[in-house]
N, C-alpha and C positions, 0 to 999 in steps of 0.2 A: 544512411538511411536507416534508421533503430523501426522497427514492428514494437508493441507492445502491446501482448495478448494475458489480458488477467482472468480466470475466473473465477468460483466460489463462492458469488455473495448468492441474497436467499435473501427470506423470514425468516427469523428467527427470534421468542420470547425472551423477553427480558433477564440478566441472566444468566442467560445462552453463551454458544461460544461460536467461534468463527471463522476461519482459514480463508487468506486470499490466496491465492497462488497469482502472479505474475510469470510470465514468457517472452526474452528476449533475442529476437535476429537479428544478431551481432556478433565478430568475433574474434571480438577486446571487449564482450561482457566486463570482467576482472575488474576494469580500469572507470568507468563509471561509478556514480554515483547515486544506489538509485531509492526510492523514495516512490512512499505511499501518500497521496492525499486524500481530503473530501470535499466533496461542496454540497447542504444542508440544500430546500429552497427556502430564495431568496438570502444567501449568505454569500460572503465570499470562499473562496476552494483554498481551504486551508491545508495546511503539514501533517499528516498524523507519525509520519514515521521515516525513516532515513540513516541510512547504513554506507558507509562509504566502500573505500574500494579496504581500503587496512582494516576497517570491521566495527570500527567505529560504527555508535548507534546513537538519535538522538527523536526526542519523545516530546509530543508537545503535554505540557501539561495533563492534558485532558482524557489523555491516554493515558497515559505514565502507570505506570506495576499493574501494567491492566492485557498491556499487547508487547508482543516481539517482534519484529520482524530478521529475517533472519535472509544471507541469500546461499544461495549456491553457486559454484563459477563455475562448478565442469558444465551445467549442467544446465548455467545460464539462465535461472529461477532466482525469481524476489518471491518472496514471501512474509505474509502479517496474519499472527494467530492471532486471536481479537479472545476478552471470557469479561467476563463480566458484564456485560453488555446490554447499552443501555440505550430510553426511545433516541434521547438525543444524539444515540451515537449512526441511525438515522441519515443517511448520507450514496448518492456516489460514490463514489473510490475508484480511484487516478493513480496507475501504476507511471509514475515516472524513471526515465532515465537522465544525467546530466555529463554529461564531460566533455571540457572549456568553453565554450562558448555553446555548443551543440545540446537545446537540452527534449529531450519527445516525453510525449505523453500515448499510452498508450484510451481507447475507446468506451472504457468507468465501468462499472459495474454496480449495479445498485445491489444496497447493505437496509434493510428495515428493520425494526428493531420492538415490537409493537406484543402482548396479546392476543 
C-alpha cells in the first residue's frame, strides 16, 4: 500500500504561480509512474502531467508550456510547478502513483485561481 500526501494548494490570482508537492510512503518510489490529475466541479478527473520512472514526461494540452512536473527519487516526492495560472485551472489536484495494476491516489489539494 502506498500513501500519497499532497501539499501546496491554495488561492492564487490569475497569472500567478503555484507549486504542488506529493510525498509517497513507499520503498519502491522510483519504479512508479507518478502523476497529477485534477477534477473541477461537475467535470471528470483529468490528467495534468505525468513522469515515468525513466524521467519521460507528458502533459495535458491545456497546461503544456505552463507547467513542469519533476520527481526526486531520493526523497520520494513528485512536484508540479504551475505558472501563468488561469481561472479554468481551478480544481482539486490529486497525486497519483501507478505500478502495474496498482493505482494509488492522494486525498487531493484545492487550487483556486481567482482575483
